[in-house]
Residue, then its C-alpha position, 0 to 999 in steps of 0.5 A: m484382557r483375554p478370557t481365562l477358561l477354568l477346567a478343572a472339573l471337566p472329567v465329571l461335567l460331560v455327560a453323566q454315565e459315559t465311559p471314556t476311552t482314550l489312546k491309554d486304553q489302546k492294545a492294537l492299532a492297524v491303518t491301511i492307506y489307499n492312494d487317493n486321501l483315504a484310509l481304513v483304521k482298526d482301533t482295538r482298546e481294552v475298556r471296562l464296561p457297566k452291564g446294560e446300557t451305557r455311552l461309550a466315548f471313543q476319544e481321539v479318533s480321526a477329525q476326518i472320520r467318516p461317521e457313517t462308516a464307523l463299526l464297533r465289534n465286541l471281540t471278549a464278550p459279544k453275547d448280548f452286545w449291540v449297538a443302538e446309536q452313534n454320534f460323532d462330536f467334532d465341536l471342539l473345545t476352545p475358549q471361543k466355542l465355550l464362550e459361543k455355547y454360553v449365549g443366553e447363559k449366566v458367566t462369572v467375571v472376575r476382575s482385579v482392582p487396586n486396594a484402597e489402601g493403593a498396596g496390591s490389588k483385589e478381586i472382584r466378581e460379578e455375574a453377567t448374562v452372555l448376549a452375543t459373540n458376534n464380531g465381538t462379546v456383549l455382557q449384560f450386568a446387573d446395571r449396565i451392558e459392555t462390549s468388552i470382557p473386563g476380566r477373565i470369564v470363569y464358566p460353571k461347566v463344560p457343556g456336554n456337546l463340547r469336546a476337547r478331541p474328536t469323539l465318537v459317542i456310541s450308545l451300546n447294550s453290554g451283556a457283562e460288567k467286565t473289562q472288554q476288548l473293543e475293535l472300532s474300524y472306520l474309513t477317513g480322509g486326511l491320510s494319503w500315500r505316494a511312491d517316490y523313487v530314486a535312480n542312480l545311472s552308472s558311468d556308462e548309462r547301461t545300468l541303474d541303482l533304484s531305491g523306492w520310497v513310500t511317503l505318507t501324509n498324516q492330515s486327519g487331526a489324529a495321531y497313529p502310534n505303533a500302527t501296523l501299516q498296509l498300503v493299497a496300490g490300485d484305483v479304488n472306485r468310491a462313490r461321489e459324495p458332498r464336499r467336507d471341510m477338511i483340515a489342511g496344513a502339514v509339517m514336511s519332515d526332512m528326509r535323506m534318501k538312502a539305499a536300503a534293503p526291502k522293507m514292504a511285503e507285497e501281495s495280490l489283494f482283489e484287483y489291486h496290490l497290498y504292501t505291508l510294513d514289516r514293523p509298526t510306525t507312528l504317524a504323527v498329526n500333521q507329519t510327512k514321513q518316508v519308508a523304504l518300498l524296495s531296493a535293486s541294483a545294476v538294473p539294465i536300461r535302454k536309452e533312446y533319442l527320439l524325435q516326435g513328428q506330428n500329423y498335420y505335416y501331411s495335409g498342407s504346404y508348410g515349407d520349413l517346420g522349425e529351425k530347431q526341433k527338439v530331440g527327447v531323451f528317454v531311458e527304459f527297463d523291464n520290470k522283471e526278476a531277470s532285471h533285478l526287479g519283478m515287483p509290482l511298482p505303485k505309481g509315482i515319480i521316478r528321479v533320476y541322478k547321475r555322478d559328475g567327474e568329481g563324483r558327485a550326484q546330479f539330478v538329470g530329470e524325473d517322470n511319472v509312472d502309472h501302477t506298472p505290474k510285474n513284467e512289464l516296461v517302464r519308460l521315463k522322459l528325462g528332458d530334451a538333448f542339448d547336443v543332438t538337434a533337428k531341422r525339419k523341412q517339407t521339400d515338396y507337397k501335391s494335392l492330388g485330389r480325389i482318387g477312388k473312394f479317397g476324398s483327399v489324397h496328398e503327396s509330401a516329401f521332407e528332409v530332416e537333418l541331424k546334428n550331434a555334437k557329442k564325441e560319440a555317435v548316437t542313434v536317433s529315433l524319428l517317430e512319424p504319425l501318418p494319418g489315413d491310408w498312407e504309402m511310403l514312396q521313397n526313403n534313404v533310411p529303412f523304416t518299420k510300421e509300428a502301428a497302423g499310422t506310425a512309422r519309425f526310422k532309425v538314423t545313426v549320427p556319427a560323432e560330431g557330425s551330421a545325418t539326414l533323413t529324406y522320405r516321400v509318403r502318399v496320405k489318402w484320406 
């Protein structure tokens, strides 16, 4: 039979002269969430304090509060108000915890036995001492020791260091006996956010519609009702701390993404960006929710087919370098007002969709983007082309030995055949990473020197046809 917990006298049995405050006293709540599992909570409550020294039990704080960061301010009567000590009580009340606290103490065991007459039952009460609770319960009665609980346990009181919910207990001095507004601010783990974006390509693949969403996750062990919500985008430096046990597990809510008007105002904050929701919102315990961040229509895009080379091609004889090489597909757009954007974009995932012939949206790829300032480029790799393929081979190689100050000189010739099964022509960019000091000796397609070690060719491949790039290059190491 499982132990039963009687808690009728709970409010008066905790700690003498303790003033409790719960969410019922809350007058304002502000939550600022950072990218890396960190949040700043500002909880303002209206509490009647006695004059002089008292213990304030600030209940329903985050279970992952960093107590060393807690700061209590008196907004009503700061004169002669000070904090002497604060303790975070996270040993939460459960039947097992209560039993463990009573090791070495006396409890009452109540069990039901049948009446002698055979009708009904009666209760028998016995006093017992809890000897141990390791892998089971050991009870010492007046005439015996039992290793199981022969009934239900009645406890005389709840120990003062056992709380029903996470509580910050603050020893303070109040200069007046009256109702006062107190603001508790603290940092906590268990709250995080990320940006998610949905992009819908137009049928001609020249523009896209972009919707941005903020995905919030609350695993802190506390609820934040009607909170003013702000989000900080940027990489905030944090001192390394010893690992703490974290409360895990989240309930994912089912959210359907729909295009919406912008719902978050943005401003600069130090070297970061701050986003503020235009209305209060509630972050329930173990909940993931989404709120709209931005919306933009008809954003001009550029699509690119890209074949990426490797720098090891130029240091030896390799011959055939692949029967079929993948040609990547990229889209990019400018985060500018002229492109209907121009808002700092928090890092996140952009998922791209396009409608099929029946008008149904189909997923065509996704990519991560880092924090992107205004007027910067956003570039996404969506996948590899199905109908555009490449075959590369080395047609010649010579090792020219040592020339002047260079210890190793190589000369290589290459042929890259591009095929296009589409019904329209495409342009494929070939990005060749050339090491050392290099010189292009021969090429049938013009190239641009994009960087010290990079040559870019742009090859137009006709519809349902092919095109071949050839070039010879000398590389000096």
